[in-house]
N, C-alpha and C positions, 0 to 999 in steps of 0.2 A: 137545531139547538146551537147556540153560540158557544164557542170555546171561551175559556177564561181570558185569553189574550184579546179576543174580539170584544168581550165585555169591558175589559180594562180600556181598550182603545176607544170604545163608544163613550165610556164615562169621561175620559180625558177630552174627547171631542166636545162633549157637552159642557165641560168646565171651560174650555177654550171659547166656545160660543158665548157662554155667559159672561166671561171676562171681556170679550170684545163689545158685547151689548152694553155692559155697565160702563166700560171705558168711553164708548160713544156718547152715552147719556151724560157722563161726567164732563167731557170736554165741550159738549154742546150746552153745558150749564142747565141741563134738565133736572139734574140731581146735584147734591153737594156732599161734602165729606160726612156730614151728619147722617145723610141717607145711607151712605156706604156702611157706616158703623151700625145702623139700625136694621139693615137687611137681615131678616131671620136666617136665610140660607147662607149668608156670609159667616155667621157664627157657627154653623154646622160644619164640622171639620170634614165630613164626607163630601160636602158640596163646595168646599173652599176653592176659590179661584184666585189667580194672580193677575193683576192688571199690568199692562205694559209700561207702567210708570208708578211712582210712589206718590199717592195723593196727599200724603202728609208733607212732602217736600216740593211738589210741583203740581201744576194744573193740567198737565198732559197736552198743553197747547204748544208743543214744539214740533218742528218739521218731522222728525223721526216718528213720533207717535201718531201724528195726524196722517202721515203717508202710509204707515202700517195699517191704520184703520181704513183708509181709502182703498188700499189694495185688497184688504179683507172683504169689504163690501162690494168691490168690483167683481171679485171671484164669485160672490153670491148673486151678482147681477142686480144689486140694489143701487141703481144709478142715481136716484134722488139723494141718497146719503153720500155717494161719491161726489156729486156736484157740490153739496153742502160742505164737505170736507175740503174739496179743491178750493172753494171760495175762501174758506178759513185759512188754508195754507197760503193762498195769495195775499190775504189780509195781513197775516203775521210776517210774511216776507217783506212787506213794505214798512214795517215798524222798525225804526232805527235801533240797533243794539246799543244799550247804554252801559 
């Protein structure tokens, strides 16, 4: 049987995993802000998660967010996603800052 601390850790890990998945989908433009608002589990406070960026203020396509996601998926050995994120990082790095 799991202790309360173990259960809390597992719940937090699940929230973190959900946040990374949603963040990936958002920065890859597979979902948009309306999708975020409409996710049923997003509205359930027990399952609430925090994205590594504020989707109301930014699109998450900055070096810090993309590299965080790349490292996360590298640790999970999801190399296709790593490559996709690496390519996006390279693309945004070439865009002149205005």
